[in-house]
C-alpha positions, -999 to +999 in steps of 0.1 A: +633+382-150+655+383-120+657+422-133+622+427-134+618+411-102+638+438-084+613+468-086+592+452-062+613+463-034+603+480+000+611+511-024+580+500-041+556+499-011+572+528+005+563+550-030+528+530-027+519+550+007+534+586-007+516+586-036+481+572-023+482+598+010+467+630-009+441+606-027+434+593+007+427+624+025+411+641-006+387+609-009+376+614+029+366+649+016+344+637-012+335+612+006+318+633+031+297+653+013+288+620-010+271+611+025+250+645+024+240+637-010+263+662-025+290+654-050+318+677-049+342+679-078+362+705-075+385+683-053+412+690-077+411+724-074+407+728-034+443+706-037+461+724-059+451+754-036+465+740-004+494+729-021+506+764-023+492+782+004+512+752+025+543+767+000+536+799+013+527+795+049+564+770+051+580+801+040+568+828+051+554+816+086+588+798+094+582+769+093+560+735+083+535+738+112+530+772+093+525+758+058+498+733+074+473+758+090+477+778+061+467+754+041+446+742+064+430+776+066+423+777+028+410+746+025+383+759+053+372+789+033+369+772+001+349+745+019+322+770+032+328+784-004+320+756-015+288+748+008+274+782+004+266+783-034+256+747-035+235+745+003+228+783+002+223+797-035+210+765-041+234+767-074+241+733-093+274+712-074+290+701-111+294+739-123+306+755-089+334+724-089+344+730-124+341+770-113+364+760-086+389+739-104+391+766-131+398+794-103+423+775-086+445+766-114+444+806-128+452+819-094+481+796-082+500+807-117+492+845-109+507+840-073+537+814-084+549+844-103+539+871-085+550+868-050+576+843-063+588+852-096+591+825-107+572+802-136+564+764-137+580+759-101+587+768-074+616+750-049+622+777-026+655+797-027+681+809+001+661+832+012+629+820+011+634+780+017+605+751+020+603+733+049+589+698+041+565+679+063+589+663+095+591+622+090+581+602+119+604+571+134+583+550+154+597+534+180+600+495+181+586+489+149+614+510+131+641+483+144+617+454+129+630+440+093+607+448+064+579+459+084+602+490+098+610+506+063+579+505+056+561+516+080+581+539+103+605+570+088+571+583+065+563+619+069+535+637+090+504+632+067+506+591+062+503+586+099+477+611+101+457+596+070+451+567+088+439+579+116+418+599+098+404+567+077+395+551+114+376+583+127+358+591+095+347+555+097+336+564+136+321+591+128+300+578+099+285+549+112+288+551+147+283+583+162+249+603+158+264+631+142+274+604+114+238+592+114+221+629+108+252+632+077+236+601+061+202+610+070+208+646+051+219+628+021+194+602+022+162+610+043+161+645+046+127+654+051+129+630+081+161+645+092+137+676+094+113+663+115+134+650+138+144+684+145+182+687+126+186+709+099+196+688+068+213+722+052+237+724+086+248+688+077+258+697+043+271+727+052+293+709+078+300+681+053+310+707+030+336+725+056+350+690+064+360+680+030+378+714+025+399+710+053+405+674+042+415+690+004+438+714+026+454+686+042+461+664+006+476+695-013+497+697+022+513+665+018+515+671-020+533+698-016+553+697+017+554+659+012+555+637-016+573+667-031+597+703-009+579+724-040+552+738-060+545+732-093+514+745-116+487+723-116+506+699-095+477+679-081+475+662-120+435+654-112+440+633-080+410+650-070+392+631-099+408+601-090+394+605-051+361+608-064+364+575-087+377+557-052+349+570-029+325+555-059+345+525-060+346+521-023+306+530-019+313+561+002+333+532+032+364+547+046+379+513+044+372+500+010+378+539+002+411+542+018+422+501-003+410+516-032+430+550-033+459+526-022+454+506-052+457+538-070+490+546-056+502+513-060+503+516-101+514+553-096+544+545-079+549+510-100+550+530-130+578+552-119+598+525-112+590+505-141+607+538-159+639+524-153+636+493-182+633+519-206+593+523-203+580+553-221+569+578-190+542+589-210+527+554-205+534+549-170+518+578-160+488+575-184+485+537-156+469+552-126+438+569-149+438+540-173+428+518-139+406+549-125+385+540-158+385+504-154+375+510-120+345+527-131+336+505-156+335+473-133+315+496-107+289+503-134+288+467-147+279+455-111+250+482-108+235+468-140+240+433-134+227+439-094+200+458-113+190+427-136+193+404-103+161+421-089+141+423-123+140+392-121 
């Protein structure tokens, strides 16, 4: 029993923050498009491209900053591509999302073998090393027992994700731009009558979604791991969509839902030391995601019944 309780150490909660961060960032992107009436299920492919190009930029541009810039640039392009087809050409958002996921999977495999000459994974060489994201030690806090170990010493994008959650909440609920974004999804004709273009708001949301996905991918390959592996996004984009639905597109609630996923994922890795099958532990986060979605549907049906009385 004591050995099992040792799983719940500070390391578990440190890993929770690391594993939750890409989901947090991706979910912030999804909720931007959700507020304008678009559901982007192509986040998995966007994250995967962000992860690969972050490694590419880190290797060829000489540092983590180059990787971060290249990941953001690719995310911006993919977000603009998604917006172009969904907003301009009125294509089905789900078909475009699936196409992005398939395209990203094939593109990254091809480029990995063409540029780096390897299959499966690339973790850097002496000639082309990968520069990971820096770890940030927070003065004063780092000296506090337990709290310092948890909150200090994380990689850059962990802290950036916390800041972006707060900024996203302020943007969506406290600014005129946020009001226009929500109106573009809820009452587009009213927004148009007020002299604002719903299409422009949808383009903006799609681009923001791409930028968030680039950051999420960069954290995967330069923060969480310092390597790129094929399909390393591992359906985190779909989990981000589930977190947005579970959190009703509210940034703090979405953040808490992503933390739950991160905790279950980190816990699964820890209990492998008790000879629990890795196949079972890797299934746990996705099982929790399914349970979350079932609960959302059950809650919605229960609310409908109450209103019908």
